[in-house]
N, CA and C of each residue as an Amber inpcrd file, in Angstrom:
protein
   150
  49.3220000  22.2130000  35.7700000  49.0270000  22.3820000  34.8260000
  49.7330000  21.1060000  34.2040000  49.4580000  20.7420000  33.1720000
  49.7800000  19.5510000  32.3950000  50.8920000  19.6220000  31.2300000
  52.0340000  18.7160000  31.6170000  53.0590000  18.6940000  30.8640000
  52.9940000  18.1320000  29.7560000  54.0520000  18.5690000  28.5730000
  53.9590000  18.0130000  27.0920000  53.5330000  16.4110000  26.9340000
  54.1900000  15.7900000  27.8500000  53.9660000  14.3020000  27.6390000
  52.3880000  13.9020000  27.9100000  51.7470000  14.5310000  28.9820000
  50.6430000  14.0640000  29.5750000  49.3580000  14.8280000  28.4510000
  49.8850000  15.8580000  27.7990000  48.8260000  16.6160000  26.6530000
  48.6530000  15.4760000  25.7150000  49.8540000  15.2150000  25.0650000
  49.9440000  13.9260000  24.1400000  48.6150000  12.7670000  24.4360000
  48.9310000  12.7020000  25.6540000  47.7170000  11.2770000  25.9460000
  46.7900000  11.4720000  26.2640000  46.1290000  12.9600000  26.1880000
  44.8780000  13.2280000  26.5420000  44.1110000  12.6490000  25.0880000
  42.7790000  11.8610000  25.1970000  42.1010000  11.2790000  24.7050000
  40.4900000  11.9430000  24.2600000  40.3950000  12.3220000  23.2160000
  38.6020000  12.7920000  23.1390000  39.0630000  14.4880000  23.1290000
  37.5420000  14.7750000  23.0660000  37.5610000  16.6210000  22.6410000
  37.3890000  16.5900000  21.4180000  37.2270000  15.7880000  20.2250000
  37.2370000  15.6810000  19.0910000  36.5140000  16.8370000  18.5840000
  34.9540000  16.5180000  19.2290000  33.7670000  17.2970000  18.7500000
  33.5730000  17.9350000  20.1970000  33.8800000  19.5430000  20.0390000
  32.8590000  20.0730000  21.1220000  31.7320000  20.4640000  20.9120000
  31.0430000  21.1510000  22.0540000  29.6330000  21.5040000  21.9120000
  29.5520000  22.5800000  21.1340000  30.7510000  23.3270000  20.8770000
  30.6930000  24.6560000  19.9670000  30.7630000  24.1980000  18.5520000
  31.6810000  23.1730000  17.9420000  31.5870000  22.7610000  17.0710000
  30.4980000  22.1500000  16.4420000  29.7760000  21.2740000  17.2920000
  28.4440000  20.4540000  16.9380000  27.6300000  21.5130000  16.4470000
  27.4080000  22.5080000  17.4910000  26.2570000  23.3180000  17.2970000
  26.4200000  24.3990000  16.0860000  28.2210000  25.0700000  15.4330000
  28.1020000  24.9320000  13.9720000  27.6380000  24.3350000  13.2300000
  27.9100000  23.0670000  13.0160000  27.5990000  22.1170000  12.3140000
  25.9350000  21.9030000  12.0780000  25.3010000  21.8000000  13.2590000
  23.6160000  22.0200000  13.1680000  23.3260000  23.1330000  12.4400000
  23.8450000  24.2520000  12.8490000  23.6480000  25.7700000  12.5160000
  24.0330000  25.4430000  10.8690000  24.8630000  25.2110000  10.3400000
  24.9530000  25.2010000   8.8050000  23.9070000  24.0860000   8.2770000
  23.4590000  23.1440000   8.9490000  22.4960000  22.2670000   8.3730000
  21.5500000  23.0020000   8.0790000  20.9370000  23.5450000   9.1700000
  19.6760000  24.0880000   9.4130000  19.6990000  25.5580000   7.9100000
  20.4590000  25.9680000   8.2210000  20.9810000  27.3040000   6.9510000
  20.5860000  26.7150000   5.7120000  21.1660000  25.4650000   5.2750000
  21.1000000  24.7640000   3.7850000  19.9550000  24.5340000   4.0040000
  19.0420000  23.6230000   4.6690000  17.6480000  23.3020000   4.6540000
  16.7260000  24.7160000   4.7430000  16.6820000  25.3850000   5.1770000
  16.1130000  26.7400000   5.0620000  16.1530000  27.2360000   3.8290000
  17.8040000  27.5360000   3.1300000  17.6350000  27.9470000   1.7980000
  16.9040000  27.2960000   0.8090000  17.0410000  25.6010000   0.9690000
  16.2410000  24.7340000  -0.2550000  14.9710000  25.1240000   0.1560000
  14.3600000  25.1460000   1.2620000  12.9570000  25.4200000   1.5330000
  12.2550000  27.0420000   0.7660000  13.0490000  27.8490000   0.8290000
  12.7850000  28.9130000   0.3270000  12.8290000  29.1030000  -1.2370000
  13.8070000  28.1800000  -1.9980000  14.0960000  28.2850000  -3.2420000
  13.1290000  27.3440000  -3.6290000  12.5050000  26.4490000  -3.0220000
  11.3040000  25.5340000  -3.4890000  10.2810000  26.0170000  -3.3530000
   9.9780000  26.8730000  -2.6340000   8.6780000  27.9690000  -2.1880000
   8.8120000  28.5370000  -3.3220000   9.6860000  29.2500000  -3.9900000
  10.1130000  30.4060000  -4.8650000   9.8040000  29.7230000  -6.1700000
  10.5210000  28.3520000  -6.4410000  10.2200000  27.5290000  -7.6120000
   8.8290000  27.2500000  -8.0180000   8.1030000  26.8570000  -6.5780000
   6.4280000  26.6420000  -6.7290000   5.6620000  27.7520000  -7.2260000
   6.0580000  29.1770000  -6.6170000   5.3210000  30.0550000  -6.9080000
   5.5560000  30.5610000  -8.1660000   6.4230000  30.6280000  -8.8580000
   6.7790000  30.4110000 -10.5210000   6.0130000  29.5820000 -11.1240000
   6.3050000  28.6970000 -11.1210000   5.5160000  27.4510000 -12.0220000
   3.7440000  27.1990000 -11.6310000   3.6560000  27.6850000 -10.5420000
   1.8950000  27.7450000 -10.3900000   1.6700000  28.9160000 -11.0110000
   2.0550000  30.0520000 -10.8630000   2.2780000  31.7380000 -11.3210000
   1.3310000  32.1710000 -10.3210000   1.2290000  31.8670000  -9.2190000
   0.6070000  32.2150000  -8.2880000   1.1210000  33.1360000  -7.2260000
   0.4960000  34.5020000  -6.6690000   1.0130000  35.5060000  -6.1920000
   0.4830000  35.8190000  -5.1100000   1.0420000  36.2390000  -3.8030000
   0.2580000  36.4990000  -3.0300000  -0.3020000  37.8310000  -2.9170000
């Protein structure tokens, strides 16, 4: 087990895989939302429906 002094000297670990994955999923969600809104807007403006 590391002591308090040794823990203060540990460098790194700022971005864990879990944090990076959450950030990427957030960007994917925003991108998907923008794509959906853009498609809906294009359909409304062109007055075409499926």
